[in-house]
MDTraj code that builds the backbone (N, CA, C; nanometers):
import mdtraj as md
import numpy as np

residues = "MET LYS GLU MET PHE VAL TYR ALA THR ALA SER SER SER ASP GLU ALA LYS LYS ILE ALA LYS ILE LEU VAL ASP GLN ARG LEU ALA ALA CYS VAL ASN ILE ILE PRO GLN VAL GLN SER ILE TYR ARG TRP GLU GLY LYS ILE THR GLU SER SER GLU VAL VAL MET ILE MET LYS THR ALA HIS GLY LYS PHE LYS ASP LEU GLU ARG VAL PHE ILE ALA ASN HIS SER TYR VAL CYS PRO ALA LEU VAL ALA ILE PRO ILE GLU GLN GLY LEU PRO ALA PHE LEU GLU TRP VAL ARG ASP ASN THR ARG MET ASP ALA".split()
xyz = np.array([
    [13.0960, 15.5211, 6.2728],
    [13.0158, 15.4267, 6.3660],
    [12.8580, 15.4533, 6.3313],
    [12.7953, 15.3386, 6.3151],
    [12.6599, 15.3585, 6.2798],
    [12.5765, 15.3600, 6.4194],
    [12.4625, 15.4237, 6.4208],
    [12.3974, 15.4369, 6.5376],
    [12.2796, 15.3437, 6.5239],
    [12.2095, 15.2958, 6.6372],
    [12.1008, 15.2099, 6.6306],
    [12.0047, 15.2206, 6.7422],
    [11.8849, 15.1802, 6.7222],
    [11.7803, 15.1553, 6.8358],
    [11.7843, 15.0195, 6.8862],
    [11.7734, 14.9858, 7.0088],
    [11.7646, 14.8600, 7.0519],
    [11.6293, 14.8593, 7.1289],
    [11.5583, 14.7516, 7.0832],
    [11.4168, 14.7339, 7.1385],
    [11.4326, 14.6160, 7.2435],
    [11.3647, 14.6409, 7.3513],
    [11.3658, 14.5283, 7.4611],
    [11.2364, 14.5380, 7.5495],
    [11.2237, 14.4516, 7.6165],
    [11.1019, 14.4423, 7.7146],
    [11.1498, 14.4045, 7.8571],
    [11.0938, 14.4537, 7.9604],
    [11.1359, 14.4285, 8.0901],
    [11.0025, 14.3863, 8.1678],
    [11.0107, 14.3303, 8.2830],
    [10.9072, 14.2819, 8.3622],
    [10.8299, 14.3837, 8.4371],
    [10.9052, 14.4931, 8.4655],
    [10.8416, 14.6239, 8.5492],
    [10.9189, 14.7481, 8.5133],
    [10.8601, 14.8576, 8.5504],
    [10.9099, 14.9844, 8.5290],
    [11.0490, 14.9857, 8.6264],
    [11.0451, 14.9422, 8.7366],
    [11.1573, 14.9277, 8.8187],
    [11.2735, 14.8772, 8.7707],
    [11.2495, 14.7508, 8.6989],
    [11.3662, 14.6752, 8.6282],
    [11.4087, 14.7508, 8.5040],
    [11.3229, 14.8204, 8.4302],
    [11.3688, 14.8878, 8.3277],
    [11.4475, 15.0086, 8.3655],
    [11.3890, 15.0945, 8.4628],
    [11.4777, 15.2035, 8.5020],
    [11.6134, 15.1533, 8.5623],
    [11.6194, 15.0558, 8.6309],
    [11.7624, 15.0052, 8.6841],
    [11.8504, 14.9768, 8.5737],
    [11.8074, 14.9022, 8.4758],
    [11.8924, 14.8716, 8.3538],
    [11.9280, 14.9974, 8.2719],
    [11.8231, 15.0902, 8.2607],
    [11.8619, 15.2134, 8.1919],
    [11.9628, 15.2999, 8.2558],
    [11.9539, 15.3004, 8.3728],
    [12.0487, 15.3947, 8.4502],
    [12.1816, 15.3301, 8.4420],
    [12.2014, 15.2021, 8.4521],
    [12.3353, 15.1557, 8.4394],
    [12.3860, 15.1652, 8.2865],
    [12.2871, 15.1541, 8.1848],
    [12.3498, 15.1620, 8.0600],
    [12.3900, 15.2964, 8.0226],
    [12.3127, 15.4016, 8.0584],
    [12.3419, 15.5389, 8.0445],
    [12.4551, 15.5725, 8.1203],
    [12.4702, 15.5286, 8.2447],
    [12.5967, 15.5583, 8.3298],
    [12.7294, 15.5044, 8.2662],
    [12.7181, 15.3817, 8.2081],
    [12.8306, 15.3287, 8.1509],
    [12.8476, 15.3545, 8.0002],
    [12.7776, 15.4581, 7.9681],
    [12.7788, 15.5026, 7.8163],
    [12.7671, 15.3953, 7.7119],
    [12.6736, 15.3072, 7.7569],
    [12.6421, 15.1983, 7.6577],
    [12.5132, 15.2273, 7.5819],
    [12.4469, 15.3417, 7.6382],
    [12.3345, 15.3912, 7.5560],
    [12.3277, 15.5459, 7.5946],
    [12.2971, 15.6180, 7.5024],
    [12.2937, 15.7680, 7.5082],
    [12.1544, 15.7969, 7.5826],
    [12.0553, 15.7128, 7.5609],
    [11.9179, 15.7517, 7.6079],
    [11.8424, 15.6191, 7.6042],
    [11.7461, 15.6005, 7.7124],
    [11.6593, 15.4806, 7.7121],
    [11.5128, 15.5372, 7.7334],
    [11.4336, 15.5089, 7.6462],
    [11.2930, 15.5341, 7.6560],
    [11.2261, 15.4254, 7.7096],
    [11.1350, 15.4456, 7.8165],
    [11.0710, 15.3649, 7.8820],
    [10.9198, 15.3791, 7.8584],
    [10.8475, 15.2812, 7.8146],
    [10.7148, 15.2866, 7.7792],
    [10.6383, 15.1901, 7.8699],
    [10.5648, 15.2447, 7.9550],
    [10.5106, 15.1578, 8.0599],
    [10.3789, 15.0755, 8.0183],
    [10.3554, 14.9691, 8.0790],
    [10.2302, 14.8983, 8.0771],
    [10.1939, 14.8675, 7.9334],
    [10.2578, 14.7695, 7.8646],
    [10.2043, 14.7154, 7.7482],
    [10.1541, 14.5703, 7.7840],
    [10.0619, 14.5259, 7.7045],
    [10.0195, 14.4018, 7.7357],
    [10.0970, 14.3025, 7.6222],
    [10.1524, 14.1872, 7.6605],
    [10.2203, 14.0915, 7.5789],
    [10.1523, 13.9678, 7.5672],
    [10.1168, 13.8974, 7.4576],
    [10.0647, 13.7587, 7.4509],
    [10.1625, 13.6972, 7.3747],
    [10.2201, 13.5808, 7.4279],
    [10.3202, 13.5041, 7.3700],
    [10.2975, 13.3538, 7.3995],
    [10.3765, 13.2815, 7.3331],
    [10.3887, 13.1343, 7.3622],
    [10.5184, 13.1135, 7.4513],
    [10.5122, 13.0453, 7.5710],
    [10.6353, 13.0163, 7.6446],
    [10.6226, 12.8890, 7.7087],
    [10.7014, 12.7961, 7.6892],
    [10.7057, 12.6581, 7.7480],
    [10.5702, 12.5986, 7.6912],
    [10.5305, 12.6061, 7.5775],
    [10.4125, 12.5373, 7.5161],
    [10.2879, 12.5971, 7.5535],
    [10.2740, 12.7063, 7.6226],
    [10.1548, 12.7702, 7.6684],
    [10.1349, 12.9092, 7.6220],
    [10.0245, 12.9427, 7.5885],
    [10.0035, 13.0886, 7.5550],
    [9.9823, 13.1743, 7.6770],
    [10.0669, 13.2615, 7.6863],
    [10.0759, 13.3362, 7.8148],
    [10.0374, 13.4913, 7.7847],
    [9.9877, 13.5597, 7.8829],
    [9.9613, 13.7011, 7.8740],
    [10.0141, 13.7729, 7.9931],
    [10.0825, 13.8789, 7.9787],
    [10.1524, 13.9436, 8.0884],
    [10.1771, 14.1005, 8.0619],
    [10.1787, 14.1727, 8.1627],
    [10.2050, 14.3127, 8.1394],
    [10.3657, 14.3226, 8.1509],
    [10.4146, 14.4036, 8.0611],
    [10.5561, 14.4384, 8.0411],
    [10.5844, 14.5813, 8.0200],
    [10.7004, 14.6187, 8.0203],
    [10.7371, 14.7630, 7.9862],
    [10.8438, 14.7555, 7.8630],
    [10.8185, 14.8353, 7.7616],
    [10.9002, 14.8486, 7.6623],
    [11.0145, 14.9261, 7.6806],
    [11.1308, 14.8953, 7.6417],
    [11.2577, 14.9743, 7.6400],
    [11.3116, 15.0010, 7.5012],
    [11.3384, 15.1280, 7.4585],
    [11.4093, 15.1638, 7.3451],
    [11.5321, 15.2427, 7.3712],
    [11.6420, 15.1711, 7.3427],
    [11.7732, 15.2352, 7.3686],
    [11.8399, 15.2927, 7.2401],
    [11.9036, 15.4004, 7.2564],
    [11.9692, 15.4651, 7.1564],
    [12.1138, 15.4480, 7.1769],
    [12.1836, 15.3911, 7.0830],
    [12.3364, 15.3634, 7.0989],
    [12.4070, 15.3599, 6.9882],
    [12.5234, 15.3266, 6.9969],
    [12.6239, 15.3079, 6.8670],
    [12.6376, 15.1669, 6.8337],
    [12.6585, 15.1322, 6.7154],
    [12.6681, 14.9970, 6.6758],
    [12.7858, 14.9259, 6.7564],
    [12.8983, 14.9853, 6.7729],
    [13.0094, 14.9273, 6.8552],
    [12.9702, 14.8910, 6.9894],
    [12.8727, 14.9437, 7.0521],
    [12.8331, 14.9235, 7.1864],
    [12.7493, 14.8041, 7.2200],
    [12.6907, 14.7480, 7.1123],
    [12.5951, 14.6490, 7.1264],
    [12.6344, 14.5231, 7.2124],
    [12.7412, 14.4702, 7.1774],
    [12.7757, 14.3495, 7.2574],
    [12.8045, 14.3892, 7.4243],
    [12.8505, 14.4944, 7.4535],
    [12.8643, 14.5335, 7.5983],
    [12.7269, 14.5661, 7.6461],
    [12.6454, 14.6290, 7.5774],
    [12.5060, 14.6501, 7.6093],
    [12.4352, 14.5193, 7.6378],
    [12.4404, 14.4342, 7.5564],
    [12.3800, 14.3052, 7.5628],
    [12.4194, 14.2363, 7.6974],
    [12.5579, 14.2366, 7.7131],
    [12.6123, 14.1663, 7.8364],
    [12.5593, 14.2337, 7.9777],
    [12.5512, 14.3606, 7.9791],
    [12.5069, 14.4275, 8.0949],
    [12.3473, 14.4200, 8.1070],
    [12.2731, 14.4256, 7.9980],
    [12.1367, 14.3949, 7.9953],
    [12.0926, 14.2567, 8.0414],
    [12.1611, 14.1667, 7.9914],
    [12.1296, 14.0090, 8.0420],
    [12.1752, 13.9981, 8.1782],
    [12.2875, 14.0614, 8.2310],
    [12.3144, 14.0430, 8.3670],
    [12.2250, 14.1015, 8.4637],
    [12.1439, 14.2051, 8.4225],
    [12.0495, 14.2840, 8.4879],
    [11.9053, 14.2486, 8.4718],
    [11.8799, 14.1590, 8.3934],
    [11.7432, 14.1315, 8.3679],
    [11.6873, 14.0057, 8.4309],
    [11.5642, 13.9908, 8.4557],
    [11.4998, 13.8894, 8.5357],
    [11.4556, 13.7593, 8.4411],
    [11.4467, 13.7963, 8.3158],
    [11.3866, 13.6853, 8.2271],
    [11.4917, 13.5982, 8.1838],
    [11.4667, 13.4662, 8.1568],
    [11.5508, 13.3631, 8.1049],
    [11.5861, 13.4024, 7.9608],
    [11.4909, 13.4561, 7.8953],
    [11.5118, 13.4754, 7.7471],
    [11.4476, 13.6132, 7.7076],
    [11.5174, 13.7221, 7.7414],
    [11.4516, 13.8563, 7.7313],
    [11.4545, 13.8959, 7.5788],
    [11.3645, 13.9837, 7.5329],
    [11.3701, 14.0337, 7.4083],
    [11.4723, 14.1428, 7.3949],
    [11.5578, 14.1378, 7.3119],
    [11.6707, 14.2395, 7.3068],
    [11.7076, 14.2341, 7.1427],
    [11.6588, 14.3236, 7.0695],
    [11.6745, 14.3363, 6.9106],
    [11.7400, 14.4642, 6.8762],
    [11.8438, 14.4647, 6.8028],
    [11.9045, 14.5824, 6.7332],
    [11.8458, 14.6306, 6.6120],
    [11.8025, 14.7487, 6.5890],
    [11.7469, 14.8070, 6.4734],
    [11.8392, 14.9118, 6.4062],
    [11.9149, 14.8920, 6.3066],
    [12.0102, 14.9913, 6.2639],
    [11.9344, 15.1177, 6.2127],
    [11.9950, 15.2416, 6.2336],
    [11.9306, 15.3594, 6.1921],
    [11.9905, 15.3864, 6.0581],
    [11.9064, 15.3934, 5.9518],
    [11.9508, 15.4160, 5.8085],
    [11.9679, 15.5599, 5.7981],
    [11.8853, 15.6554, 5.8442],
    [11.8866, 15.7856, 5.8311],
    [11.8395, 15.8544, 5.9545],
    [11.8690, 15.9836, 5.9855],
    [11.8272, 16.0491, 6.0894],
    [11.8708, 16.1925, 6.0960],
    [11.8198, 16.2700, 6.1761],
    [11.8698, 16.4170, 6.1904],
    [12.0137, 16.4104, 6.2345],
    [12.1051, 16.4656, 6.1564],
    [12.2432, 16.4629, 6.1814],
    [12.2826, 16.5094, 6.3276],
    [12.2121, 16.6191, 6.3787],
    [12.2549, 16.6526, 6.5160],
    [12.2048, 16.5542, 6.6258],
    [12.0928, 16.4778, 6.5979],
    [12.0515, 16.3741, 6.6911],
    [12.1589, 16.2533, 6.6916],
    [12.1951, 16.2177, 6.5634],
    [12.2982, 16.1136, 6.5492],
    [12.4388, 16.1364, 6.6108],
    [12.4651, 16.2592, 6.5979],
    [12.5872, 16.3084, 6.6602],
    [12.5821, 16.2997, 6.8126],
    [12.4625, 16.3443, 6.8582],
    [12.4375, 16.3397, 7.0115],
    [12.4477, 16.1928, 7.0695],
    [12.3921, 16.1053, 6.9889],
    [12.4104, 15.9545, 7.0275],
    [12.5554, 15.9158, 7.0319],
    [12.6298, 15.9381, 6.9209],
    [12.7721, 15.9193, 6.9229],
    [12.8452, 15.9813, 7.0294],
    [12.8226, 16.1120, 7.0563],
    [12.9046, 16.1829, 7.1690],
    [12.8669, 16.1199, 7.3063],
    [12.7450, 16.0723, 7.3313],
    [12.6993, 16.0295, 7.4613],
    [12.7319, 15.8790, 7.4836],
    [12.7879, 15.8229, 7.3787],
    [12.8263, 15.6738, 7.3982],
    [12.9855, 15.6660, 7.3990],
    [13.0487, 15.7625, 7.3582],
    [13.1996, 15.7647, 7.3620],
    [13.2638, 15.7633, 7.5162],
    [13.3507, 15.6874, 7.5250],
    [13.4126, 15.6835, 7.6772],
    [13.4902, 15.7952, 7.7025],
    [13.5508, 15.8759, 7.5922],
    [13.6348, 15.9785, 7.6215],
    [13.5597, 16.1071, 7.6364],
    [13.4328, 16.1041, 7.6437],
    [13.3457, 16.2313, 7.6510],
    [13.3348, 16.2659, 7.7892],
])
top = md.Topology()
chain = top.add_chain()
for i, resn in enumerate(residues, 1):
    res = top.add_residue(resn, chain, resSeq=i)
    for name in ("N", "CA", "C"):
        top.add_atom(name, md.element.get_by_symbol(name[0]), res)
traj = md.Trajectory(xyz[None], top)
């Protein structure tokens, strides 16, 4: 099973924490880093928009992405949230094992 990082943004720290707790509780992510207060500039509905957001970096196993995506979308306030999987090509073996162990349902 390959491990991955999943990059996402949320509208607030409260929203990010809520989603993170659900994902970790359901073993869909081993860990979620929450980076507060980033400024995002983007085009939405034909207008350039600027807003404060929160970055989320989730550590998970490849086979968990579809369920993670389902739970993330169900608990997110955006119509079209950023959610991107980034495969981990190499990493500290102990860390990768920890991710696998903490996303297994039988653990």
